[in-house]
N, C-alpha and C positions, 0 to 999 in steps of 0.2 A: 419873674424869670430870668429876663434880662442882668438884673441885679445880681441874681445866684450866679450866672453864666462869667459876669464882669468879677465876682468875687473868688468863683473858682480859678480864673486866669491868674486874678493877683497872687493867689494861695501858690500856683505852680511856677510862676517866676520867682518868688521868693525862695522857694524849696531849692531852684535851680541856683540863685545867687547863693544860698548857704551851701550847695554843694561844690560849686566851682571855688568859694572861698576856702573850704575846707580841703579841697585839694590843692591849691596855691599854696595853702599854710603848711600842707605837708612837704610840696616843693621845696618850699623856703627852708624849711626845718631840715630836709636832709642835704641842700647845697651847703646850709651854715654848716651842718654836722662836716661833710666833705671838707668843707673849706677850714674847718678846725682843726681837723686831722692832717691835712697838707700843712697848715701853720705848724703844727706840732712836728712834724718832719722835717721842715725845713729850719727850724729852731735847733733843731740839735745836729743835722748835717750839714747845713751852709754855714760858710765863714765867711764874715764880710772883711773887708779890709781896715775897716774901724774896727774890728775887734782885734786885731793886731798893732794897731796904734800907726798904720800908714795907710797912704794914700793910694787907690787903684793906678797901677802903672800906665804909661803912654807910651814911653821910650820902652821898646822890647829890644831882646837880643838878637832878633831877625834885621834890625836895621841898620845901615851903614852908620849910623851917628851912634850907637850904643857905646862905642868906645868913650864917649865924650860923659855920659853917666858915670862910668866906671872910674874915669878921673875924678870926676868929682866926689866919688866916694873915696878913692886913696887919699886926695887932699883933704878931706874932714878926717882921717885916721890920722894921719900925718900930725895935724894941729891938735889931735887929743891928746892930752898927756898923762891922765889919770887912768889906771888900768882896768876900773870898774868901769868908766866911762866908754872905755875903748869896748869893752866887751858887750855893753849896752848898745852901743853902735853897730856892731859886727851882728847883734841879734836883729837890729832893724834891718840889716842888710839882707840877712837871711829870708825872714819876712817877705821882703819886696821881691827877693828873687824866686821865691815861693810863689808868689802871686804873678810874677813874669810869665813863670811856666805853665801857671793855670790858663791865662787869657791865650797864650800861646797854642793850647791843647783845644781851645774853642776857634782857635783861627785856621789851624793848620793841621796835616797828619804828616806833614814832611819829616822821616825821622831824624834827619840830621840837624834841623831846627831844633826840634823837640830835644834830642841828645844834649846839643850844646847848652840849653836851658836847665836840665837835669845837672850837668857837671857843673854849672855855675853856681846851682844852689848846694849842691854835693862840697866844692870847695869851701863855700862861706860857713858851712858847718865844721869844717874841720878846721877853719881859722877860730871858732870860738872855743874849740877844744884845747888848741894852742894856747890861746890868749888866756882862758881859764888856768893852764899849768904854770902861768907866771903870778896867778894871785896866790898871797900866802897866808891870808886870813878867811877865816871860817865865819858862817854866819853869825854865830854867836859872839863873835869878836868884833864883828864891822857891820853896822846895820846897812849899810849900802849893799853888802854881799848879800844880806837878807832879802834887799828888795829886788836886786838883780835876780835872785833865785825864784821869786814871787813870779816874778815877768818870764823868767827862763820855763818855769812848770806851765805856767798858762798858755805861752807859746807852743810846748810841747805838745798839748792835748789839741790844741786848734790846729796845728801842722799835720799831726793825726789824720784828723778827720778832713782837709784838705788833700792830701795824698792819697787818701781810701777812695775819694770821690775821684780824683784824676785818674785812676787806674781804668775807669770805665768810659774814658775818654780818648786813649791815647792807642796807638797799633800796637801789638803784640811785644815786639822787642822793646819798645820805649817802655811797656808796663813791666816787663821784667826789670829794666834798670831801675824804674820807680820804686818797686819793691824793695830792692836791694837797697837803695837809698832809705827807704822809710827804716829798714832794720838796722843800719848804720846809725840812723839819726836816735833811734832807740837805745843803742849801744851807748853813744856818746851820753845821752841824758843820765844815764845810769853812774856814768864814770864822774860826770861832773857834780852829781849829786853829793856821790860819794867822798869826792874830794872837797866841797866848799859847805857840806852839812855835816851835824851830829848824827848819826844813825837813827836816834831816837826822834829827832826832830823831823825825820822826811814825812814819816805816816801823817803827820798834823798837817805837813804843807802840802802834801798832795791832797788829803781832803778838803782841805780849804780852799783849793785852787778848784777843784771839781764843783764845790758849791758854789763857786762864785761865777764862773762861768753860765752866760744865760742858755737857757733851753726850756725845754718841756716838762710838764710834770712827771715824764717818763724818761728824762736826760738819763738818769741813771743807768736803764738798761743799756745804752749805748757806750756810757763810760765804763763800765764794768768791763767790757771788751778791749776798750785802750789801756786801761789799768793792767789787764792780764798780761798785755802784750808787753807794757813796760818792765813789768814782773820778769818774764820769761828771758829779756834781753840784759836785765839788771847783772850788776856784779853779785856773786855768791854771798858777799857781807851785807847785802842790803835787800835780798829778797823777802826776808821774813817780813820787815817791817812795811815791804809795799804789799805783802800778802795780807797783811793784817788791815791795811788802809782797806783794800777791795772787800775783806769780810765785813768792814762795817758799814761800807757802802751797800755791800749785797743786804745786809741787814735790814738798811734803811728802806730799800725798794721794797723787800718783802713784805714790810711793816704797811708799807703805802699799799701794797696793793691787796692784804688782807681787810684793810678799812675800806676799801673803793666802794662805791655804790655799785649798782647794776648799771645805771649809764655809763660810770667811767670804766667800768669792766669791759664793756662794749667798745669803748672809746681807746682802751688801751690795745685790744685786740684788733681793731682797724688800724692803729698807729703800727704794730708790728708786723702787720701784712704789707705796710708802705715802706717801712725801711728796707735798707740793704740788708739782704737776709748773709747767713755765714754760719758755719759751725759751732762758732764759739758763742753767738748768740742762741743757739739750740741749746748749749749745755747749761748757760745762765738760767734759760726757762727750766730746764730739768731740775736744777738745784731750787730753785724758787717752788716748784711742783713739790719736792720731798718736803720742803719746809711747811707746806701747807697741806699737806695730804689728808686732814681731819677735816677740810673744809670743802664740802662736797661741791658745794654751788661755784667757787672758784676754781676748784680741780676740773668742772665740766668746761668753763671759759678757758683755761691754760692748757685743755686736751686739743680745743679746737685751734688755739694757736699754735700748738706743735705741729699738729697735722699741716696746717697752712705753711708753716715753715720750711718742713720736709717737702712739702710739694715744688715750693720754690727753690729750693737746693737741688731737687731732681729737675727743673728747667733749664737751671744753670749747667747740670752735668749733661745735657743733651746740647746745649750749646758748644761744651767741651769736647764733643764726641766720645762721649764715654759709656762704656757697656752699662746700661741701666740695669740695677736691680729694684726688686719690688721695693715699696716703700711699708714700714712695720706697720702693723694695725694698731688699734687703741686698745687691745689686749697683752700686746706684744712685753712691754715692760712697765707695768702700771706702777709697781713699789721700788722701782730704781730710775738710772737714768740711761739715755738712751745716747751713746758715744758713736759717732760715724767713724769708720776705718778707712783709711785711705792708701792708695799705693804710691808708688814713687811718682806718678804724674798729677797728683791730686785727686782721682777718680775715686769716688767711695767705692769699696767692694765688699761692706758688711757693715752691720749695725749690731754694735754689743749693747748689751743690758747689763748695767753696774748695779749691783744693790747692797747698800753699805752693811757692814757686819752688826749683829744687835748689840756688839761690845762698845759700838761708836757711837754712845748717846752721851756725849759729856752734859756736864750742868753748869750753869751760868753761876759764875762766882767774881767777887770784886776785882781779884786778880787776872782771872782767865777767861779769854773769851769764847762766845759760842761760836764752836766750828761748823762751818757751812758744809755741802756735800759736793766740795770739787773734788773729780777724780784726779791727782797730781801724785801718784802714789810714791812713799817711800818705804824703805826696808829699816825696820827697827833694829837694835841692839839684841833684843828678843828673839830676832829672826822670823818676826811676824811683819806683814805688809799693813799699813796704814793709808786710808783714802788720801790723805796729805799731811804736810808739817804739824798742822794744826792740832790734829786728831793724836800724833805721837806726842805731842809735848804736854797736852792734855792727860795723857796716858803716864806722863814722866817717865817715857823712852826716851833714850838718846837715838838719833838717826846714824845709822849706817853709811847708808848711801842712797842715792834716788832711784825711783824705779821698785818693780814689785822683787820682793825676796825671791831667789833662786829656791829656797826651798819651801818654806811653809806658805799657807796663804790663810788671809783673814779676810777676803770677801766673797762673794758668791755670784756667780753669771746665771742669768737667766736664761731660759732654753731658746735656741734658734733654729 
């Protein structure tokens, strides 16, 4: 009898050990998954000094000895005689001053100190543009110009990531100045590319830079947002090639999502929930949904992601003291794209459902790209509105002007 009791006791102990081991295993797996998601987000949002080829700053603009640092920079520029080397040195100084601003933002909320650092960064970028004006050759004529553009393009992408993160850390007035600086930075980038690069090569250089920059398997999702901002501020002559680069990156992301396992779909969903929310990200997600509308399994995952993104946007609206409107339900726009409509204060006042016209179904050929459903309307010479330049081009129609045609209508809106 005692042997039976002893055996039973051992069995209970074994069962308890197995149960505890299972629970610990689940906890470890969960922690590992959470850690993996955090690493994905950090890879795509955080920029290290080494990524920009500089060191973390120690002497900052709030120091009484900061003038010595600027003297040293001035001496280096004075004794650099090659025009390409000069502009590369200015690019380095720009990166240093951006990181000085970032470090100050983590140290103080004093608007005067932060505004001074913003001005330092802004002036350095203006010097880059002025220096570029003195370069006579294009990238295809001088390999050194090409190397500079590779570095300049990579820096542009990384600078945008730093500036977006900075806006979360500074007072409102400084936030506005950083946003203005960020937009001017984008404008200068387009001007530099237009001057030093052949139009047909800009697309390839952009795509290669986005590919080379480190990031998670989902980095194209955030990269598309940056690329759209670059396109919006670019000179008209280069908008089309930048848009084509964005379409190619979009299709690469769409293909990755289409092939994702259930585990990676869940990982992607968690990734989206942890990155910075924005209306641009909602639009990118809507475009992917339309491309994969026949894949019901992925549609379910993407709908969940969309709902969570919309919720986070509404949370931000609360912080901005906006008058809140109800979130659109899952049946609001199943076949189209949800576009938030804003007032002059940046508050969402409505959600619009844009459904592409049935005629906008271009085929893939060797010479024409597959158009994606980005709502950037243009009016064709035929008097019809096309979702974007790509659809008009595929239809063989010249563009009359940007925006919806004042007469005809070629898209439908869902009920609101």
